[in-house]
Biopython code that builds the backbone (N, CA, C, O; Angstrom):
import numpy as np
from Bio.PDB.StructureBuilder import StructureBuilder

atoms = [
    (1, "UNK", "N", (115.492, 115.738, 131.228)),
    (1, "UNK", "CA", (116.055, 115.491, 129.566)),
    (1, "UNK", "C", (115.202, 115.168, 128.641)),
    (1, "UNK", "O", (114.266, 114.409, 128.388)),
    (2, "UNK", "N", (116.278, 116.565, 127.944)),
    (2, "UNK", "CA", (115.405, 116.565, 126.486)),
    (2, "UNK", "C", (115.317, 115.671, 125.167)),
    (2, "UNK", "O", (116.365, 115.113, 124.843)),
    (3, "UNK", "N", (114.570, 115.538, 124.636)),
    (3, "UNK", "CA", (114.506, 114.439, 123.684)),
    (3, "UNK", "C", (115.552, 114.685, 122.991)),
    (3, "UNK", "O", (116.097, 115.784, 123.102)),
    (4, "UNK", "N", (116.099, 113.617, 122.046)),
    (4, "UNK", "CA", (116.588, 113.617, 121.090)),
    (4, "UNK", "C", (116.774, 114.130, 119.965)),
    (4, "UNK", "O", (115.978, 115.059, 120.107)),
    (5, "UNK", "N", (117.337, 114.331, 118.579)),
    (5, "UNK", "CA", (116.210, 114.553, 117.678)),
    (5, "UNK", "C", (116.139, 113.241, 116.720)),
    (5, "UNK", "O", (115.346, 113.191, 115.780)),
    (6, "UNK", "N", (116.794, 112.467, 116.953)),
    (6, "UNK", "CA", (116.230, 110.679, 116.496)),
    (6, "UNK", "C", (114.827, 110.844, 117.490)),
    (6, "UNK", "O", (113.807, 110.919, 116.804)),
    (7, "UNK", "N", (114.591, 110.912, 118.939)),
    (7, "UNK", "CA", (113.036, 110.417, 118.826)),
    (7, "UNK", "C", (112.083, 111.677, 118.694)),
    (7, "UNK", "O", (110.866, 111.588, 118.534)),
    (8, "UNK", "N", (112.836, 112.934, 118.788)),
    (8, "UNK", "CA", (111.876, 113.249, 117.959)),
    (8, "UNK", "C", (110.930, 113.599, 116.487)),
    (8, "UNK", "O", (109.818, 114.082, 116.268)),
    (9, "UNK", "N", (112.397, 112.897, 115.404)),
    (9, "UNK", "CA", (111.880, 112.999, 113.954)),
    (9, "UNK", "C", (110.906, 111.536, 113.781)),
    (9, "UNK", "O", (109.915, 111.536, 113.049)),
    (10, "UNK", "N", (111.359, 110.266, 114.589)),
    (10, "UNK", "CA", (110.474, 109.749, 114.862)),
    (10, "UNK", "C", (108.671, 109.589, 115.373)),
    (10, "UNK", "O", (107.718, 108.852, 115.118)),
    (11, "UNK", "N", (109.014, 110.932, 116.334)),
    (11, "UNK", "CA", (107.701, 110.649, 116.523)),
    (11, "UNK", "C", (107.166, 111.958, 115.359)),
    (11, "UNK", "O", (106.015, 112.376, 115.488)),
    (12, "UNK", "N", (107.748, 112.339, 114.642)),
    (12, "UNK", "CA", (107.403, 113.712, 113.969)),
    (12, "UNK", "C", (106.460, 112.303, 112.013)),
    (12, "UNK", "O", (105.479, 112.479, 111.290)),
    (13, "UNK", "N", (107.628, 111.092, 112.073)),
    (13, "UNK", "CA", (106.981, 110.982, 111.161)),
    (13, "UNK", "C", (105.758, 109.401, 111.759)),
    (13, "UNK", "O", (105.219, 108.582, 111.014)),
    (14, "UNK", "N", (105.691, 109.465, 113.036)),
    (14, "UNK", "CA", (104.348, 108.336, 113.245)),
    (14, "UNK", "C", (103.552, 109.705, 113.139)),
    (14, "UNK", "O", (102.731, 109.469, 112.253)),
    (15, "UNK", "N", (103.368, 110.908, 113.533)),
    (15, "UNK", "CA", (102.111, 111.645, 113.812)),
    (15, "UNK", "C", (101.449, 111.686, 112.831)),
    (15, "UNK", "O", (100.231, 111.535, 112.931)),
    (16, "UNK", "N", (102.075, 111.911, 111.548)),
    (16, "UNK", "CA", (102.252, 112.444, 109.937)),
    (16, "UNK", "C", (101.795, 111.038, 109.752)),
    (16, "UNK", "O", (100.643, 111.057, 109.318)),
    (17, "UNK", "N", (102.233, 109.855, 109.908)),
    (17, "UNK", "CA", (101.633, 108.716, 109.262)),
    (17, "UNK", "C", (100.522, 108.348, 110.008)),
    (17, "UNK", "O", (99.983, 107.439, 109.376)),
    (18, "UNK", "N", (99.808, 108.612, 111.168)),
    (18, "UNK", "CA", (98.318, 108.946, 111.412)),
    (18, "UNK", "C", (97.702, 109.818, 110.940)),
    (18, "UNK", "O", (96.645, 109.483, 110.406)),
    (19, "UNK", "N", (97.968, 110.865, 110.930)),
    (19, "UNK", "CA", (96.875, 111.729, 110.049)),
    (19, "UNK", "C", (96.706, 111.333, 108.511)),
    (19, "UNK", "O", (95.637, 111.584, 107.954)),
    (20, "UNK", "N", (97.451, 110.892, 108.016)),
    (20, "UNK", "CA", (97.777, 110.473, 106.512)),
    (20, "UNK", "C", (96.571, 109.088, 107.028)),
    (20, "UNK", "O", (95.430, 109.339, 106.642)),
    (21, "UNK", "N", (96.645, 108.323, 107.473)),
    (21, "UNK", "CA", (95.864, 107.252, 107.786)),
    (21, "UNK", "C", (94.316, 107.429, 108.087)),
    (21, "UNK", "O", (93.414, 106.771, 107.568)),
    (22, "UNK", "N", (94.179, 108.445, 109.028)),
    (22, "UNK", "CA", (93.421, 109.284, 108.995)),
    (22, "UNK", "C", (92.659, 109.515, 108.345)),
    (22, "UNK", "O", (91.592, 108.901, 108.379)),
    (23, "UNK", "N", (92.942, 110.656, 107.349)),
    (23, "UNK", "CA", (92.246, 111.028, 106.037)),
    (23, "UNK", "C", (91.467, 110.087, 105.205)),
    (23, "UNK", "O", (91.722, 109.064, 104.571)),
    (24, "UNK", "N", (90.050, 111.068, 105.526)),
    (24, "UNK", "CA", (89.187, 110.278, 104.030)),
    (24, "UNK", "C", (89.406, 110.708, 103.039)),
    (24, "UNK", "O", (88.581, 110.420, 102.172)),
    (25, "UNK", "N", (90.292, 111.380, 102.723)),
    (25, "UNK", "CA", (90.309, 111.422, 100.990)),
    (25, "UNK", "C", (90.553, 110.575, 100.276)),
    (25, "UNK", "O", (90.246, 110.513, 99.085)),
    (26, "UNK", "N", (91.493, 109.342, 101.285)),
    (26, "UNK", "CA", (92.199, 108.358, 100.932)),
    (26, "UNK", "C", (91.240, 107.467, 100.381)),
    (26, "UNK", "O", (91.744, 106.792, 99.483)),
    (27, "UNK", "N", (89.912, 107.191, 100.614)),
    (27, "UNK", "CA", (89.098, 106.558, 100.522)),
    (27, "UNK", "C", (88.151, 106.593, 98.830)),
    (27, "UNK", "O", (87.574, 105.737, 98.159)),
    (28, "UNK", "N", (88.466, 108.387, 98.653)),
    (28, "UNK", "CA", (87.302, 108.241, 98.085)),
    (28, "UNK", "C", (88.551, 108.004, 95.931)),
    (28, "UNK", "O", (89.750, 107.746, 95.826)),
    (29, "UNK", "N", (87.855, 108.166, 95.147)),
    (29, "UNK", "CA", (88.453, 107.457, 93.789)),
    (29, "UNK", "C", (88.129, 108.491, 92.893)),
    (29, "UNK", "O", (87.255, 109.321, 93.144)),
    (30, "UNK", "N", (88.699, 108.480, 92.003)),
    (30, "UNK", "CA", (87.934, 109.502, 90.563)),
    (30, "UNK", "C", (86.549, 109.550, 90.648)),
    (30, "UNK", "O", (85.959, 110.534, 91.094)),
    (31, "UNK", "N", (85.800, 108.200, 90.108)),
    (31, "UNK", "CA", (84.385, 108.573, 90.145)),
    (31, "UNK", "C", (83.630, 108.391, 91.580)),
    (31, "UNK", "O", (82.590, 107.835, 91.934)),
    (32, "UNK", "N", (84.809, 109.239, 92.327)),
    (32, "UNK", "CA", (83.584, 108.861, 93.863)),
    (32, "UNK", "C", (83.802, 107.882, 94.904)),
    (32, "UNK", "O", (85.030, 107.804, 94.934)),
    (33, "UNK", "N", (83.400, 107.180, 95.676)),
    (33, "UNK", "CA", (83.493, 107.005, 96.767)),
    (33, "UNK", "C", (82.983, 104.983, 96.198)),
    (33, "UNK", "O", (83.713, 103.993, 96.150)),
    (34, "UNK", "N", (82.192, 105.061, 96.029)),
    (34, "UNK", "CA", (81.254, 103.985, 94.729)),
    (34, "UNK", "C", (81.429, 103.684, 93.722)),
    (34, "UNK", "O", (80.648, 104.121, 92.877)),
    (35, "UNK", "N", (82.871, 102.515, 93.160)),
    (35, "UNK", "CA", (82.399, 102.983, 91.716)),
    (35, "UNK", "C", (82.484, 101.638, 91.223)),
    (35, "UNK", "O", (82.846, 101.457, 90.061)),
    (36, "UNK", "N", (82.162, 100.574, 92.048)),
    (36, "UNK", "CA", (81.338, 99.476, 91.779)),
    (36, "UNK", "C", (80.271, 98.665, 92.533)),
    (36, "UNK", "O", (80.214, 98.468, 93.747)),
    (37, "UNK", "N", (79.434, 98.234, 91.570)),
    (37, "UNK", "CA", (79.717, 97.465, 90.636)),
    (37, "UNK", "C", (79.959, 97.969, 89.534)),
    (37, "UNK", "O", (79.801, 99.165, 89.289)),
    (38, "UNK", "N", (80.440, 96.982, 88.601)),
    (38, "UNK", "CA", (81.129, 97.191, 86.945)),
    (38, "UNK", "C", (79.694, 97.402, 86.299)),
    (38, "UNK", "O", (78.822, 96.577, 86.572)),
    (39, "UNK", "N", (79.451, 98.295, 85.591)),
    (39, "UNK", "CA", (78.260, 98.521, 84.482)),
    (39, "UNK", "C", (78.440, 97.227, 83.654)),
    (39, "UNK", "O", (77.478, 96.645, 83.153)),
    (40, "UNK", "N", (79.419, 96.905, 83.562)),
    (40, "UNK", "CA", (79.659, 95.694, 82.502)),
    (40, "UNK", "C", (79.250, 94.177, 83.310)),
    (40, "UNK", "O", (79.115, 93.074, 82.780)),
    (41, "UNK", "N", (79.150, 94.441, 84.347)),
    (41, "UNK", "CA", (78.856, 92.924, 85.446)),
    (41, "UNK", "C", (79.877, 92.532, 86.264)),
    (41, "UNK", "O", (80.876, 92.997, 85.715)),
    (42, "UNK", "N", (80.194, 92.003, 87.165)),
    (42, "UNK", "CA", (81.547, 91.686, 87.568)),
    (42, "UNK", "C", (82.381, 90.789, 87.536)),
    (42, "UNK", "O", (83.038, 90.347, 88.479)),
    (43, "UNK", "N", (82.397, 90.330, 85.934)),
    (43, "UNK", "CA", (83.563, 89.323, 85.934)),
    (43, "UNK", "C", (84.492, 90.685, 84.512)),
    (43, "UNK", "O", (85.413, 90.460, 83.727)),
    (44, "UNK", "N", (84.019, 91.451, 84.658)),
    (44, "UNK", "CA", (84.545, 92.202, 83.471)),
    (44, "UNK", "C", (85.536, 92.731, 84.374)),
    (44, "UNK", "O", (85.540, 93.119, 85.542)),
    (45, "UNK", "N", (86.669, 92.573, 83.114)),
    (45, "UNK", "CA", (87.949, 92.845, 82.900)),
    (45, "UNK", "C", (88.357, 94.334, 82.339)),
    (45, "UNK", "O", (89.021, 95.301, 82.712)),
    (46, "UNK", "N", (87.698, 94.002, 81.413)),
    (46, "UNK", "CA", (88.049, 95.939, 81.140)),
    (46, "UNK", "C", (87.821, 97.651, 80.797)),
    (46, "UNK", "O", (88.380, 98.558, 80.180)),
    (47, "UNK", "N", (86.650, 97.419, 81.613)),
    (47, "UNK", "CA", (86.764, 98.511, 82.585)),
    (47, "UNK", "C", (86.050, 99.540, 81.177)),
    (47, "UNK", "O", (85.093, 99.207, 80.478)),
    (48, "UNK", "N", (86.598, 100.413, 81.104)),
    (48, "UNK", "CA", (86.179, 101.535, 80.221)),
    (48, "UNK", "C", (86.340, 101.805, 78.955)),
    (48, "UNK", "O", (85.840, 102.745, 78.337)),
    (49, "UNK", "N", (87.326, 100.643, 78.400)),
    (49, "UNK", "CA", (87.829, 100.145, 77.061)),
    (49, "UNK", "C", (86.296, 99.272, 77.076)),
    (49, "UNK", "O", (87.200, 98.468, 76.847)),
    (50, "UNK", "N", (85.906, 99.083, 77.085)),
    (50, "UNK", "CA", (84.447, 98.888, 76.805)),
    (50, "UNK", "C", (83.574, 99.578, 75.490)),
    (50, "UNK", "O", (83.010, 99.129, 74.492)),
    (51, "UNK", "N", (83.820, 101.053, 76.138)),
    (51, "UNK", "CA", (83.839, 102.157, 75.468)),
    (51, "UNK", "C", (84.520, 102.408, 74.313)),
    (51, "UNK", "O", (84.562, 103.530, 73.809)),
    (52, "UNK", "N", (85.101, 101.363, 73.819)),
    (52, "UNK", "CA", (86.113, 101.843, 72.875)),
    (52, "UNK", "C", (85.077, 101.059, 71.885)),
    (52, "UNK", "O", (84.508, 100.008, 72.177)),
    (53, "UNK", "N", (84.948, 101.753, 70.695)),
    (53, "UNK", "CA", (84.060, 100.574, 69.088)),
    (53, "UNK", "C", (84.926, 101.472, 68.231)),
    (53, "UNK", "O", (85.468, 102.577, 68.262)),
    (54, "UNK", "N", (84.744, 100.241, 67.321)),
    (54, "UNK", "CA", (85.039, 101.080, 65.505)),
    (54, "UNK", "C", (85.233, 102.227, 65.559)),
    (54, "UNK", "O", (86.309, 102.824, 65.606)),
    (55, "UNK", "N", (83.404, 102.909, 65.553)),
    (55, "UNK", "CA", (83.401, 104.080, 65.624)),
    (55, "UNK", "C", (84.360, 105.396, 66.408)),
    (55, "UNK", "O", (84.288, 106.621, 66.305)),
    (56, "UNK", "N", (85.098, 104.651, 67.070)),
    (56, "UNK", "CA", (84.973, 105.694, 68.068)),
    (56, "UNK", "C", (87.114, 105.192, 68.064)),
    (56, "UNK", "O", (87.834, 105.209, 69.062)),
    (57, "UNK", "N", (87.462, 104.893, 66.899)),
    (57, "UNK", "CA", (88.928, 104.484, 66.998)),
    (57, "UNK", "C", (88.639, 105.686, 65.378)),
    (57, "UNK", "O", (89.223, 106.757, 65.212)),
    (58, "UNK", "N", (87.873, 105.229, 64.666)),
    (58, "UNK", "CA", (88.272, 106.645, 63.461)),
    (58, "UNK", "C", (87.678, 108.011, 63.944)),
    (58, "UNK", "O", (88.120, 109.102, 63.582)),
    (59, "UNK", "N", (87.093, 107.910, 64.422)),
    (59, "UNK", "CA", (86.819, 109.690, 65.010)),
    (59, "UNK", "C", (88.330, 109.753, 66.145)),
    (59, "UNK", "O", (88.626, 110.948, 66.178)),
    (60, "UNK", "N", (89.265, 109.017, 66.973)),
    (60, "UNK", "CA", (90.554, 109.196, 66.904)),
    (60, "UNK", "C", (91.405, 109.820, 66.598)),
    (60, "UNK", "O", (92.090, 110.687, 67.141)),
    (61, "UNK", "N", (91.348, 109.023, 64.985)),
    (61, "UNK", "CA", (92.474, 108.997, 63.685)),
    (61, "UNK", "C", (92.150, 110.418, 63.602)),
    (61, "UNK", "O", (92.869, 111.364, 63.924)),
    (62, "UNK", "N", (91.005, 110.434, 63.140)),
    (62, "UNK", "CA", (90.737, 111.854, 61.957)),
    (62, "UNK", "C", (91.335, 113.021, 63.571)),
    (62, "UNK", "O", (91.609, 114.195, 63.322)),
    (63, "UNK", "N", (91.404, 112.721, 64.435)),
    (63, "UNK", "CA", (91.963, 114.003, 65.093)),
    (63, "UNK", "C", (93.791, 113.764, 65.530)),
    (63, "UNK", "O", (94.389, 114.470, 66.343)),
    (64, "UNK", "N", (94.301, 112.793, 64.878)),
    (64, "UNK", "CA", (95.707, 112.708, 64.751)),
    (64, "UNK", "C", (96.268, 113.746, 63.480)),
    (64, "UNK", "O", (97.469, 113.808, 63.218)),
]
sb = StructureBuilder()
sb.init_structure("model")
sb.init_model(0)
sb.init_chain("A")
sb.init_seg("    ")
for serial, (resi, resn, name, xyz) in enumerate(atoms, 1):
    if name == "N":
        sb.init_residue(resn, " ", resi, " ")
    sb.init_atom(name, np.array(xyz, "f"), 0.0, 1.0, " ", f" {name:<3s}", serial, name[0])
structure = sb.get_structure()
């Protein structure tokens, strides 16, 4: 008995899903695999916005 096209499609989807979920790249972040704890403390909500200072705003205005 030959497999139907729908069963082959379902099998392909299952294999692709397994391959994607087993991929180690989804565990990486742009800053590396370990991006915590925040350098500004555990309760930080702003993240990199903490680096935004009045001097940086003036510097950015000069670029416009």
